[in-house]
Structures are given as structure tokens and as C-alpha cells.
N, C-alpha and C positions, 0 to 999 in steps of 0.2 A: 192168712194169719196176719193180724195187725202188728205193725212194727212196735218193738219194745226193746230196750237195752239196759244193761247194767255195766257201769265202769267202777273200778275200785283202785284205791291207793293206800299206802301205809305212810303215816307221818310220825316222825320221831319226836312227838310231844304228847303230854298227858291228854286223856280223853276230854276233860273239862275245857282245856285251852283250845283244842281243835273244834269242839262244839261251839264255843264262844266265837271263834273265827268265822263261823257261818251266820250266827244269829245277830251279832253285833254289827250295826251298819258302819261304824268307824273302821273296824278291822277289815270287813268285807271290801270296803272301798280302797284299802291299801293294795290288795292283790287281784281283785276280780272286777268290780264295777268301776271301770275307768272314769265314768262321769259321776260316780258316787251312789251310795245306797241311802235311802231315806226311810227310816223306821226300823225298829227292832223286830225280828221275826217272833211273833207271839200268836198263839192260837186265835183264829178269827180276824186277825188284822189284814189289812191290805197295805203293802209297802211298795216303794218304787225302786227299781234298779235301773240305772242309767249307764250306758256304754258309749263313750266318745268314739269308739271305733266301729260302732253300728248305729244306724239311725234311730234316734229317739230314746225315750225312757219307757220301761215296761212295768205295768202293774203286776205285782206278785201277790196272789191270794194265799194266805197262810191257813191251811186246813187244820193242822195239828202240830204242836211242838211238845215233845216229851223230853225234858232235860237229860242231856247226855245219852239219849237213846235214838230218837229219830225226829225228822222234820218232814211234813207232807206239804207240798205246794201245788198250786194250780196256776197256770199262766197261759196267755194267748201266744204260745210259742209259734204257731203257724195257723193260717186261716183254715186249714183242712183238718184241724183236730176234731175228733169225733166223740170224745169222752165227755158227756154233759156233767156239769156240776150242779149244786143245789139251786142255782139261779137259772138253770137250763142253758147256760152258755157252754159252748164247746171249748174246753181247755185241756191241755195235756196235764198229766199228774206226775209230779217229780217227788221221789222219795229219797231222802238222805238217811242212811243208817250208820250208826257209830258203834264201834266195839273196841274196848280196851284190850290190848294184847299182853301176853305174859312178859314180853321183853320191854314193856313201857311205852311202846308205840301205840298208835290208834289206827284202826282200819276204818276207812270211810268208803261206803258204797253209795253210788248215786244211780237210781233207776228212773227211767221216764217212759211213759206209755200214753196212748190215746190218739194216735194219728190214724187217718184213713188208710185203708189197704189199697193205695194207688201209687203210681210212680211219684207223684208230688208228696204224698205222705211219707214214702220211703226216703226221698231226698231230704225232707225236713227232719226226719229222725236221725239221719246220718249227720246233718249239720249240728244238731243239738248234742249228739254223742261226741262229736269233736269238741264242742264247746265245754261240756262237762269234764271231759278228759283234760282239757287245757286248764279248767278251773282247779282240778285236783293238783296238777303239776305246779300251777302258780301258788296255790295255798302251801304246798310243801316247801317251795323255794322261799316264800315269804316267812313262814313260821320257823323254819329251820335255819335260814341263812340271811333273812332280811333283804332278799333280792326280789325286785318287782319284775317277774318273768313276763307278764302280759304286756308291759309297756312297749309299744312299737311293734308288737307281734302281728297284729291284724292290719294295721295301717302304717 
């Protein structure tokens, strides 16, 4: 069975604000992309996410954005990704799903799949699972309290 995971968190902000915190590069750069994000997430675009605490910038291929519902991304998360995209490149598939809750909070679920069924693929999926969990925690801390949780966390 190929590695796949889903992480989730609830953020005490309205759906539209939480969704915007992912698609808007200026906001994403405040809590997640320590080296900055270049480009708004829009269907068909390729943007760049840079992390000072990891080597280099990563191209992020935006498959689909449906306002306040979901975002689908593909990226070269690891060399052993096995899920081919429309260009024939092997990239993992990341899905963000957003749901407004009755209490005014927003549920965010992040899933990723597409690694090979090998020890290396499993290790890569664990690393990304850790990263997306950290992203959700950092987004919550930033949006609810203005705290940059990721700063100094990895390096």
C-alpha cells in the first residue's frame, strides 16, 4: 500500500480568512515559508515556496483552487514520488480541504499521497506529514495570536 496521510486542525477564524492565509503569499510567508512565498495560489500557476530552514526554494504546481473549499497542489516533495502529473513528472499530490464549523472555527485538512512503497518513500511521507502538521500549528498560532511558531523551530 502506497504511503498517504491526512492531518487536520481547527482554527478559530472565519473560513475566508483561513483560506486566504494559504493562497496569499504575503500571509503564508508570515507563518510558514520562512524564505518567502512567490505567487498567489491560482489554478494552473506555478509558484515558489522558499524555506530558510531547508535547502533551496521549491516549485509548487497549483492543480486547482476552489475558493473557500479546496486547493490541490503537486510538488517534487521527494525524488521517489511515483504519482505522475500531466507533464509526466512524478510529484506528490497535496490536498487542502476547508470547512466552516458551526462554532465559527474552520477545519483544515491536509492530505498528501504519491510516494513509492519503499522504505525511502515511507520515510519521505513521514517527513512531509511532520511538515504539514507543523504548518497547521504555525497557521493557528499566527492567525489566532500573531505568534511566529516556526521561527527557529527547525534550525
